[in-house]
Every structure is written in structure tokens, then in C-alpha cells.
C-alpha positions as CSV (number, residue, x, y, z in Angstrom):
1,M,-44.6,11.5,1.5
2,Q,-42.3,10.2,-1.2
3,R,-39.6,13.1,-0.3
4,T,-39.9,11.9,3.6
5,L,-39.3,8.2,2.5
6,R,-36.3,9.3,0.4
7,L,-34.7,11.3,3.3
8,M,-35.5,8.4,5.4
9,E,-33.8,6.0,3.2
10,E,-30.7,8.3,2.9
11,G,-30.5,8.9,6.7
12,G,-30.7,5.1,7.3
13,K,-27.8,4.6,4.7
14,H,-25.7,7.3,6.5
15,L,-26.3,5.7,10.0
16,L,-25.3,2.3,8.5
17,L,-22.0,3.8,7.2
18,I,-21.1,5.6,10.5
19,A,-21.7,2.2,12.4
20,I,-19.6,0.5,10.1
21,A,-17.1,3.3,10.2
22,F,-17.1,3.1,14.0
23,I,-16.5,-0.6,13.9
24,I,-13.6,-0.4,11.7
25,L,-12.0,2.3,14.0
26,I,-12.5,0.3,17.3
27,P,-9.0,-1.3,16.9
28,I,-7.3,1.8,15.9
29,L,-8.7,3.6,18.8
30,W,-7.6,0.8,20.9
31,M,-4.3,1.2,19.6
32,L,-3.9,4.9,20.3
33,V,-5.3,4.4,23.8
34,T,-3.0,1.5,24.7
35,S,0.1,3.5,23.3
36,V,-0.2,5.8,26.2
37,K,-1.3,3.6,29.2
38,A,0.7,2.1,32.0
39,P,1.5,-1.6,31.3
40,Q,-0.7,-2.5,34.2
41,E,-3.8,-0.8,32.6
42,V,-3.5,-2.6,29.3
43,F,-6.3,-5.2,30.3
44,S,-7.4,-4.0,33.8
45,G,-8.2,-0.7,32.9
46,H,-11.2,1.0,30.5
47,L,-10.8,-0.3,26.9
48,F,-10.9,3.3,25.2
49,W,-9.2,5.6,27.7
50,A,-6.2,5.9,30.0
51,E,-6.4,6.6,33.5
52,H,-3.0,7.8,33.5
53,F,-1.4,9.4,30.5
54,N,1.9,7.8,29.9
55,L,4.6,8.3,27.0
56,N,7.1,5.7,28.3
57,G,6.0,3.5,25.7
58,Y,7.1,5.9,22.9
59,L,10.2,6.8,24.8
60,R,11.1,3.1,24.8
61,V,10.8,2.8,21.1
62,F,13.4,5.4,20.5
63,R,15.6,4.3,23.1
64,D,15.4,0.5,22.6
65,I,15.3,0.1,18.9
66,P,16.9,2.2,15.7
67,F,13.4,3.6,15.0
68,T,14.4,6.5,12.9
69,L,16.9,4.3,10.7
70,W,14.4,1.6,10.2
71,A,11.6,4.2,9.3
72,W,14.2,5.7,6.7
73,N,14.8,2.1,5.3
74,S,11.2,1.6,4.9
75,S,10.9,4.9,3.2
76,V,13.6,4.1,0.5
77,I,12.4,0.7,-0.1
78,A,8.5,1.5,-0.3
79,A,9.2,4.4,-2.5
80,A,11.5,2.5,-4.9
81,Q,9.2,-0.3,-5.3
82,T,6.1,1.9,-5.7
83,L,7.9,3.8,-8.3
84,G,9.3,0.7,-10.1
85,Q,5.6,-0.8,-10.0
86,L,4.1,2.4,-11.8
87,V,6.9,2.5,-14.4
88,V,6.4,-1.4,-15.2
89,G,2.5,-1.1,-14.9
90,L,2.4,1.9,-17.2
91,A,4.5,0.4,-19.8
92,A,2.6,-2.9,-19.5
93,A,-0.9,-1.6,-19.3
94,F,-0.1,0.6,-22.5
95,A,1.0,-2.5,-24.5
96,F,-1.8,-4.5,-23.6
97,A,-4.6,-1.7,-24.1
98,N,-3.1,-0.6,-27.5
99,Y,-1.2,-3.3,-29.5
100,R,-2.4,-6.7,-30.9
101,F,0.3,-9.4,-30.5
102,P,0.3,-13.1,-30.7
103,G,-0.6,-14.4,-27.0
104,R,-1.6,-11.0,-25.8
105,D,-4.7,-12.4,-24.1
106,A,-3.0,-15.3,-22.7
107,L,-0.2,-13.2,-21.3
108,F,-2.7,-10.9,-19.7
109,F,-4.3,-13.9,-18.2
110,F,-1.1,-14.9,-16.3
111,V,-0.8,-11.3,-15.1
112,L,-4.1,-11.7,-13.6
113,M,-3.1,-15.2,-12.2
114,T,-0.1,-13.2,-10.0
115,M,-2.9,-11.4,-8.3
116,M,-4.4,-14.8,-7.2
117,I,-1.3,-16.7,-6.0
118,P,-0.3,-15.9,-2.6
119,P,3.1,-14.5,-2.1
120,Q,4.0,-17.2,0.3
121,V,3.7,-19.9,-2.5
122,T,6.4,-17.9,-4.5
123,M,8.8,-17.1,-1.6
124,V,11.0,-19.9,-1.6
125,P,11.8,-20.0,-5.0
126,V,12.1,-16.1,-5.5
127,Y,14.5,-16.5,-2.1
128,M,16.7,-18.9,-3.8
129,I,17.1,-17.0,-7.1
130,V,17.8,-13.7,-4.9
131,N,20.6,-15.8,-3.1
132,E,22.0,-16.9,-6.6
133,M,22.1,-13.3,-7.6
134,H,24.1,-12.3,-4.3
135,L,21.5,-9.8,-3.3
136,L,20.8,-11.2,0.1
137,N,21.1,-8.5,2.8
138,T,20.6,-5.6,0.3
139,F,17.8,-3.4,-0.5
140,G,18.1,-4.6,-4.1
141,G,17.1,-8.1,-3.1
142,V,14.0,-6.6,-1.5
143,I,13.0,-4.3,-4.3
144,I,13.9,-5.9,-7.5
145,P,11.5,-9.0,-7.3
146,H,8.6,-6.8,-6.6
147,L,9.0,-4.2,-9.3
148,A,6.0,-5.7,-11.3
149,S,2.7,-5.5,-9.7
150,G,-0.1,-7.3,-11.3
151,Y,-2.6,-5.3,-9.9
152,A,-1.2,-2.1,-11.0
153,I,-1.1,-3.5,-14.7
154,F,-4.6,-4.5,-14.4
155,L,-6.0,-1.2,-13.2
156,L,-4.1,0.8,-15.7
157,R,-4.9,-1.2,-18.4
158,Q,-8.7,-1.1,-17.5
159,T,-8.0,2.7,-17.1
160,F,-6.3,3.0,-20.7
161,M,-9.2,0.9,-22.3
162,T,-11.5,3.7,-21.4
163,I,-9.7,6.6,-23.3
164,P,-10.7,6.9,-26.9
165,R,-8.1,5.2,-29.3
166,E,-8.8,8.2,-31.6
167,L,-6.7,10.4,-29.1
168,G,-3.8,8.1,-29.6
169,E,-4.2,7.8,-33.2
170,A,-4.4,11.7,-33.6
171,S,-1.0,11.9,-31.5
172,V,0.9,9.4,-33.8
173,I,-0.3,11.6,-36.9
174,D,1.1,14.7,-35.0
175,G,4.5,12.7,-34.9
176,C,4.5,11.3,-31.3
177,S,6.3,8.2,-30.6
178,A,4.8,5.3,-28.6
179,F,6.5,6.6,-25.6
180,G,5.3,10.2,-26.5
181,T,1.7,8.9,-26.8
182,M,1.7,7.4,-23.6
183,W,3.4,10.4,-21.9
184,H,1.2,13.1,-23.6
185,V,-2.1,11.5,-23.9
186,Y,-2.5,8.3,-21.7
187,L,-0.5,9.5,-18.7
188,R,-1.9,13.0,-18.7
189,L,-5.8,11.5,-19.0
190,S,-4.9,8.9,-15.9
191,G,-3.2,11.4,-13.4
192,T,-5.9,10.8,-10.8
193,V,-5.9,7.0,-11.2
194,L,-2.1,6.9,-10.8
195,S,-2.4,9.0,-7.6
196,A,-4.9,6.5,-6.2
197,L,-2.7,3.5,-7.4
198,A,0.7,5.0,-6.0
199,V,-0.9,5.5,-2.5
200,I,-2.3,1.9,-2.5
201,L,1.0,0.5,-3.8
202,F,3.1,2.5,-1.2
203,V,1.0,1.4,1.5
204,G,1.4,-2.2,0.8
205,N,5.1,-1.9,0.2
206,W,5.4,-0.1,3.5
207,N,3.7,-2.7,5.4
208,D,5.2,-5.6,3.9
209,Y,6.7,-7.5,6.8
210,H,7.9,-11.3,5.8
211,W,10.0,-10.6,2.7
212,P,12.3,-7.7,4.1
213,L,12.6,-9.9,7.3
214,L,13.5,-13.0,5.1
215,V,16.0,-10.9,3.0
216,L,17.7,-8.4,5.5
217,A,19.4,-10.1,8.2
218,E,21.6,-7.1,9.1
219,K,19.9,-5.2,11.8
220,S,20.8,-1.7,10.2
221,L,18.9,-2.6,7.0
222,Q,15.7,-3.7,8.6
223,T,12.6,-2.0,7.9
224,L,9.9,-0.5,10.3
225,P,7.3,-3.5,10.4
226,V,10.0,-5.5,11.9
227,A,10.0,-3.3,15.2
228,F,6.7,-4.9,16.0
229,V,8.3,-8.1,17.3
230,Q,11.3,-6.1,19.1
231,F,9.1,-6.2,22.2
232,R,8.0,-9.8,22.4
233,E,9.5,-11.6,25.3
234,E,9.5,-15.4,25.6
235,E,5.9,-15.8,26.9
236,S,4.4,-12.4,26.4
237,L,4.4,-9.4,24.5
238,E,5.0,-5.9,25.8
239,W,1.6,-4.2,24.5
240,V,2.4,-0.6,25.3
241,P,5.8,0.0,23.2
242,T,4.3,-2.3,20.5
243,M,1.4,-0.2,20.2
244,A,3.4,3.1,20.3
245,V,5.4,1.3,17.2
246,A,2.1,0.8,15.4
247,T,0.9,4.2,16.0
248,L,4.0,6.1,14.7
249,S,4.2,3.6,12.0
250,M,0.7,4.5,10.9
251,L,1.3,8.4,10.8
252,P,3.3,8.6,7.5
253,I,0.6,6.4,5.6
254,L,-2.0,8.6,7.4
255,A,-0.3,11.9,6.2
256,L,0.0,10.4,2.8
257,Y,-3.5,9.5,2.4
258,L,-4.8,12.9,3.8
259,A,-2.5,14.8,1.3
260,A,-3.9,12.7,-1.7
261,Q,-7.3,12.1,-0.5
262,K,-9.2,14.1,-3.2
263,Q,-7.0,12.3,-6.0
264,F,-7.5,9.0,-4.3
265,I,-11.4,9.3,-4.5
266,E,-11.4,11.0,-7.7
267,G,-8.9,8.1,-9.1
268,F,-11.4,5.6,-8.5
269,M,-14.6,7.3,-9.6
270,N,-12.6,7.9,-13.2
271,S,-11.0,4.5,-13.3
272,G,-12.0,1.4,-15.5
273,L,-13.3,-0.4,-12.6
274,K,-16.3,1.9,-11.9
275,G,-19.8,0.4,-12.4
């Protein structure tokens, strides 16, 4: 009897998770189907399948906008920002986790504060600073202001706090410098967490819309999220090519997640955030 109840409980949990997953996937399914519909079928046809398979939306994407160029720009900016955020996050997290210095806790509190402040609040002053540095309309103007991530510092610091200090002290006794200790001990033991964090940061940087749009005025420098507004007319939105852009923009992120799925899951299982 007890085994039956346990099986029913597990089955109920799985059914609930399947239902939630289906609800989450509904917009993605609608996006995929709409991208291969004829324009007149978007709201008059069936919600989840196309009566006539149509690739004109994808053809318009490659014909009317420099899609491949913008995809390359997005890749360069997202990769550079992610790498910078990982490097800065590693260094800051190592210092917060291993050194005691005046104002350490207060400084870490301010790092946490950056996670609570909406980016729109700081957008104007940061824009003015970038303008004074003559970095407008350059990749540097997009990348440099976001080289530090409060989330990356917090997650790595929590992970480093779970690593026994004796390992770091042993590496110092063996002659390792601070950088050597971070590289050979903390970095090696945090590989899965770093993989998960890299995926999260890359996705956020890839999808960033407002800041690149504000800084990059030249069309040849713009990023892929800007393509979503290229098919908006004065009073309406062309849904088919817009959904085609959304589908194509999702593919690199989906491929990245599938490639790093195992490390992504293990990263959070092994991180300092687990219960």
C-alpha cells in the first residue's frame, strides 16, 4: 500500500511537471508554427499548425535585413561580455571568499545591490560616461560597461565558500601564488558551475536589446535582437518574418544549451545555492 501511494505521488509530480512544461512551450510552438504560415493564416488559421507550409518569412529575413552580419555582431559582443564577466567574477569571488580586508562585507553588499537595481535606472548615466569616452557606435561601448556581473560574482563566491580552505592553504604551502591557487584549486573544482554560469551569461548578453540599440547607431554594427523591429510597419507588425527572426535567433542558444546540458544541470547541483 505504501509503495502504491509513493508511486502515485511520483506520478502526480511528473504529470504536474509535464503540464507546466507544456504551458511554457506553448509560445515557442506558436512561434515556430507562425514562422512557416502564410500572412493571412496567422490569426485566421489554426493556432498550432499551418495549413500551407510557407518559407517566405525566412526568405524575407535573409533578403531584407543583414541577418548573418547582425548574428556575427551578436556572437562577438555576447562572447566578449561573457568572457569578461567570468574573468572579473572569478577574481572578485576569489577575493571575497578567501581574504579578509576592511569593508569586505559592505563591498559585497553593494555587489548584491547591483542585482536589485533595474538596468534602466543606470542606463542614462552610463550612456553619458560612454559618450565622454568616445565609445559610442563601437563594440567597446557595448561591452566595457557590462564586464562585471553581480550575479556571476555572487554565484562564484557562494561556490568558492563550499571548497575547504585547507586545499587552498595546502597549495600555498606547495608554493602556489594567489593566481596559482585560484587556477589549480578553485577553478578546477568549479568547472561545472562555470559552465552553467557561462551559458546563463551568454544567453543574457545575446538577448540584450536596449543597450546595443542605444549605443550602436550604425546599421552594420547592430545586433540580432534589433532585427525583431525591422518588420514593424506604422500601424502593424509583420508576424511571419518576425517569428522567423525569433526562431533563427533561438537556434544558437538552443544548440549551446544542448551541448552544455549535462554541465548546466551538474553546475547547479554542485553550486553553493543548493539546498
